[in-house]
Backbone bond lengths (Angstrom), bond angles and torsions (degrees), N, CA, C in turn:
res aa  C-N    CA-C-N  psi(-1)  N-CA   C-N-CA  omega(-1)  CA-C   N-CA-C  phi
1 M - - - 1.455 - - 1.531 107.67 -
2 K 1.324 115.23 129.02 1.458 120.82 -179.69 1.521 109.86 -99.26
3 E 1.322 116.22 137.45 1.456 121.37 178.06 1.523 109.81 -94.07
4 I 1.329 115.81 132.06 1.459 122.14 176.57 1.526 107.02 -114.18
5 K 1.314 116.09 111.39 1.466 120.74 -177.09 1.528 110.52 -89.00
6 I 1.339 115.24 135.12 1.466 120.52 176.71 1.527 108.54 -122.25
7 D 1.335 115.62 154.17 1.463 121.26 -179.55 1.521 112.13 -106.23
8 T 1.323 117.08 4.52 1.457 121.82 -177.94 1.526 109.37 -118.16
9 E 1.333 116.28 176.87 1.464 120.43 -179.43 1.526 111.47 -64.70
10 Y 1.334 116.18 -37.48 1.465 121.34 179.71 1.526 109.25 -151.34
11 I 1.333 114.96 171.40 1.465 122.25 176.80 1.520 106.68 -138.74
12 T 1.321 117.52 145.95 1.464 119.10 178.79 1.528 109.51 -82.13
13 M 1.311 115.48 160.34 1.461 120.60 -179.74 1.526 111.20 -57.17
14 G 1.328 116.74 -43.15 1.469 120.18 179.30 1.514 111.84 -60.05
15 Q 1.328 117.24 -44.37 1.463 121.71 178.08 1.526 110.49 -65.88
16 F 1.321 116.09 -39.27 1.465 121.07 179.82 1.523 111.27 -61.27
17 L 1.334 116.74 -46.80 1.461 120.09 -178.05 1.527 111.62 -58.90
18 K 1.322 116.56 -38.02 1.467 120.65 178.40 1.524 110.47 -71.61
19 L 1.329 117.38 -44.86 1.463 121.97 -179.77 1.528 111.35 -62.40
20 A 1.323 117.06 -36.01 1.467 122.02 179.66 1.525 111.83 -80.47
21 E 1.339 116.76 -0.54 1.466 123.88 179.85 1.525 112.75 61.84
22 V 1.334 116.04 32.74 1.468 121.52 174.61 1.532 108.65 -82.82
23 I 1.343 116.25 -35.60 1.463 122.06 176.64 1.524 108.31 -124.51
24 Q 1.331 116.07 161.22 1.465 120.83 -177.23 1.527 112.80 -86.06
25 T 1.335 116.71 -38.74 1.459 120.71 -177.50 1.523 109.52 -131.58
26 G 1.325 116.02 157.96 1.459 120.38 178.46 1.515 112.68 -62.59
27 G 1.338 116.20 -28.09 1.457 120.79 179.87 1.517 113.66 -67.09
28 M 1.319 117.20 -18.40 1.467 121.12 179.58 1.523 112.37 -81.13
29 A 1.331 117.86 -10.07 1.469 121.56 -173.99 1.524 112.25 -59.71
30 K 1.304 117.65 -47.12 1.467 120.85 -178.30 1.527 110.67 -60.53
31 W 1.324 116.71 -45.53 1.465 121.14 178.60 1.527 109.97 -62.56
32 F 1.337 117.36 -48.05 1.458 121.60 -177.17 1.526 111.04 -58.86
33 L 1.327 116.71 -46.08 1.463 120.67 -178.49 1.527 112.13 -67.90
34 G 1.323 117.47 -23.49 1.453 120.83 175.77 1.519 113.24 -79.32
35 E 1.331 115.95 -23.24 1.471 121.12 -175.87 1.530 113.85 -100.06
36 Y 1.322 117.50 -26.50 1.461 121.74 -173.89 1.523 111.15 -122.53
37 A 1.323 115.42 147.92 1.461 121.11 175.35 1.522 108.41 -81.69
38 V 1.317 116.24 131.94 1.461 122.01 177.71 1.525 107.47 -126.18
39 F 1.314 116.13 131.67 1.460 121.45 -178.42 1.520 109.62 -117.12
40 V 1.329 116.07 128.16 1.461 122.21 176.18 1.519 107.07 -112.57
41 N 1.327 116.22 117.90 1.470 121.60 -177.73 1.530 110.83 52.11
42 D 1.325 116.23 44.92 1.468 125.28 177.04 1.522 115.01 69.24
43 E 1.331 118.24 13.19 1.462 121.56 174.99 1.525 108.63 -120.22
44 Q 1.340 116.74 132.82 1.454 119.92 -179.37 1.530 110.22 -67.90
45 D 1.321 115.66 134.56 1.463 121.16 -179.26 1.518 108.82 -148.18
46 Q 1.313 117.07 121.61 1.465 121.84 -176.30 1.532 112.40 -110.88
47 R 1.322 118.21 14.74 1.472 120.99 -177.76 1.523 110.41 -85.69
48 R 1.327 116.99 123.11 1.465 118.87 -178.86 1.523 111.62 -73.47
49 G 1.335 118.22 -17.21 1.446 121.99 177.37 1.521 113.43 -91.74
50 R 1.322 117.18 2.18 1.478 121.88 179.49 1.521 109.31 -55.73
51 K 1.319 116.70 129.54 1.455 121.17 179.32 1.522 109.52 -84.88
52 L 1.313 115.33 128.54 1.459 121.96 177.75 1.521 108.64 -110.95
53 Y 1.313 116.15 131.17 1.455 122.72 -176.85 1.533 109.61 -112.74
54 P 1.338 117.52 159.62 1.475 119.13 175.63 1.528 110.47 -52.76
55 G 1.320 115.47 133.90 1.459 121.64 -178.15 1.514 113.19 101.59
56 D 1.345 117.37 -18.13 1.468 120.42 178.62 1.526 109.40 -70.56
57 Q 1.337 115.02 141.21 1.462 121.41 177.83 1.520 108.58 -110.08
58 V 1.313 116.14 131.51 1.461 121.99 -179.89 1.523 108.32 -117.76
59 D 1.338 116.26 122.50 1.462 121.87 178.13 1.527 108.64 -111.86
60 I 1.325 115.20 126.43 1.460 120.84 176.89 1.520 106.40 -127.25
61 P 1.350 117.34 103.59 1.460 119.45 -179.63 1.529 111.13 -52.05
62 D 1.328 116.21 138.92 1.464 125.44 -178.24 1.526 113.21 74.64
63 F 1.333 119.06 -6.22 1.466 121.77 178.29 1.515 111.58 -117.87
64 G 1.319 117.86 -31.77 1.462 120.19 177.20 1.519 113.56 129.83
65 T 1.328 112.84 -177.36 1.456 122.10 178.53 1.520 107.62 -116.05
66 F 1.309 115.41 133.75 1.461 121.78 -176.57 1.515 109.24 -127.44
67 I 1.330 116.02 150.62 1.459 120.60 173.76 1.527 107.61 -127.32
68 V 1.319 114.89 135.10 1.461 120.55 -179.91 1.531 107.55 -83.98
69 M 1.314 115.82 129.51 1.470 121.32 -178.68 1.511 110.03 -117.59
């Protein structure tokens, strides 16, 4: 499990994907979420504007499991 540290109250899914180095640019977020299943706290969520808070767990099959810190 990889830890992704943030300095703000929350981070959006699009920002998270870039910070976790899953995608190269923020513009790829919409495409990535349309092509891959992403689970937040064991529930599938494909919204790039989804707010992620410290303690949230993000699972992306074939990419790994991440926890927001």
